C-alpha positions in Angstrom: 2.1 34.2 12.6 -0.7 32.9 14.9 0.2 30.8 17.8 -1.3 27.2 17.7 -3.1 26.4 21.0 -1.7 23.3 22.7 -3.5 21.0 25.1 -1.5 20.9 28.4 -2.1 17.1 28.7 -1.6 15.8 25.2 0.9 18.2 23.7 0.9 19.5 20.1 -1.4 17.7 17.7 1.3 17.2 15.0 3.7 15.3 17.4 3.8 11.6 16.5 6.8 10.8 18.7 4.6 8.9 21.1 2.5 7.1 18.5 2.3 3.4 19.1 4.1 1.1 16.7 2.4 -2.1 15.7 3.7 -5.3 17.2 5.1 -7.8 14.7 2.6 -10.5 15.3 0.6 -12.7 12.8 -2.5 -10.9 14.0 -1.1 -7.6 12.6 0.6 -9.0 9.5 -1.1 -9.1 6.1 0.2 -12.6 5.6 -1.0 -13.9 9.0 -4.1 -16.1 9.2 -6.0 -18.0 11.8 -5.3 -21.7 11.1 -8.8 -22.6 12.1 -10.3 -20.7 9.2 -8.0 -22.2 6.5 -9.2 -24.8 4.0 -9.2 -28.5 4.7 -6.8 -30.2 5.6 -4.8 -27.1 6.8 -7.3 -26.2 9.5 -6.7 -29.5 11.2 -3.4 -28.0 12.5 -5.2 -25.3 14.5 -4.9 -27.1 17.8 -1.1 -27.3 17.6 -0.5 -24.0 15.6 -3.3 -21.4 16.0 -1.6 -19.1 13.5 -0.3 -19.7 10.0 1.6 -17.7 7.4 0.2 -17.3 3.9 3.3 -15.7 2.4 4.4 -17.6 -0.8 8.0 -18.1 0.4 7.0 -19.8 3.7 3.4 -20.8 3.7 2.3 -23.0 6.6 1.6 -23.1 10.3 3.7 -21.1 12.7 5.4 -23.0 15.6 5.5 -19.7 17.6 4.3 -16.2 17.0 7.8 -15.0 17.9 8.7 -16.1 14.3 7.1 -12.8 13.1 9.4 -10.6 15.1 12.3 -11.3 12.8 10.5 -12.1 9.6 11.8 -10.0 6.6 8.4 -10.4 4.8 6.3 -9.1 7.7 4.0 -6.4 6.4 1.5 -4.4 8.4 -2.1 -5.4 7.5 -4.0 -2.3 6.7 -7.8 -2.5 7.2 -10.0 -0.6 4.7 -10.9 2.1 7.3 -7.4 2.8 8.5 -6.3 6.4 8.4 -2.9 5.6 6.9 -4.5 4.3 3.7 -3.5 6.3 0.6 -5.7 5.1 -2.2 -7.5 2.2 -4.0 -4.2 0.6 -5.1 -3.7 -0.9 -1.7 -5.3 -4.2 -0.8 
């Protein structure tokens, strides 16, 4: 069996133990939205609540982004070019 070369600085390439985990914020959630870009009259709340949630169970402006840290519906928003994408069935 051939030995796999390892970079002394980064370690083995297949080690994901130090991979960053996404922070649970509205910016990284598929349900998070900038209030300023919502339809009228919702965008009028942007001064007081810059972020809103579009999840059907609790749609509306967020009083604080800390709400997302404990939200059971928080889902990572995957951009079309992300490496973790598995196929066209994802939106």
